[in-house]
N, C-alpha and C positions, 0 to 999 in steps of 0.2 A: 638636178634642177628646182628642184620643192626645197631643198637649204639655201639656195640662192636666191630663190623667190620669198624664201622665210627672213634671210635677212635684211632683202631691199623692204619689206615691210615695214618691220624693226625700224632700220634706219630712217626711213620714213615718218614713221609714229615718233620718235626721238627727236627729228629734227620739229617735226611740229608742235610737241611739247616744249622744248626749249625755245621757239619761237613765240608762242600763245604767253609764255612766262616773261619774255623780254614785251612784249607788247602790254600786258599787264602792268609792268614795272615801270613803263613809260606812261600809262594812262595814268598811274597814281601819281604823276608829275615827277617821277626821278629819273635819274640816269643810272645805268646799269654799274658804272663805276662805282658811284655813290651807295648804291645796294650792297654790293659786296664788301665796301669800306663799313657800313652798318652791319653787316654779318659778323666782320670781325670785332667790332667795338662790343658786341654782344657777348662775344667769347670773352674781352677784354673787360665787359662789366664784372663779371664774378670776382676776376681777380681785384680789381679796384675795391668792389666792395667788402673786401677782406682787409684790404690794408686801410682802409676808411674806419676800419673801427678802431682801429690803434694807430692812428697820425700823430699822437702825442708822444708816443715811443720812438718814431722813428729819427733817423740820423739826418743830417740836413743833405746828406747826398740822396738819401731814400726819399726825402722830401721832395726835391728837386724831380726827382724820377715820377713820381708820384700825381707831382703837379704838371708836366709834359704829356704823361698818360693821358691823365684826365681830360685836358684840352684838347688832345686828338681824339678822344671818345664825344665830348661835347661836339666839337664840328661835324661829327659822324652823324650823332643823333639830330642834329640841326636840320640836316637835310634829309631827313626821314621824315612822313608827318607822324604826327603823336600818336595816332590810332593805331599804328602799327606796333609800338612800343610801349600801349599803356600799361601790359602787366609788368613790364620791368621798373614803373614809376619809382616805385618804393626803395630801389637802390639807386637809382638814378638820382634821387631826391637826398639820400644820403651823403652819397658822394660829391655832390652840390657842395653840404654842407660841410662836410671833412675838406673839401677844395678851399673854400671860404676860411676857414681854421689855419689851415696851414699856411695859405696866402697872410692872413693877420701875424701870426708865429713869425715869418720869416721877414715881413714888414718890420715888426717890432723889434727883432733881430738887429736888422739894420739901423733903426732908428735910435736903437737905445747905445 
């Protein structure tokens, strides 16, 4: 009986924590789905950051993949307040610069 009541209390605490987290996300002006997309984008940020350092050596196929993944990341970051991800701003800005450079390279290849 003690174990059953302990499990019940544990489930109640976990439910309260999840509810509190959802309320905090809503108070920040975000949807829960957008927050999970942002968590995934943070993980992708490190991978794209490594690619952004060598964008000039990418094949055309790698450039297209980089551009699409960067656009997904940009969309996820746009839905979240900047105060949450200000620690990652340097990586983000370098990816934006590489994105612009790759776009210009692709545009110049098409127009030449």
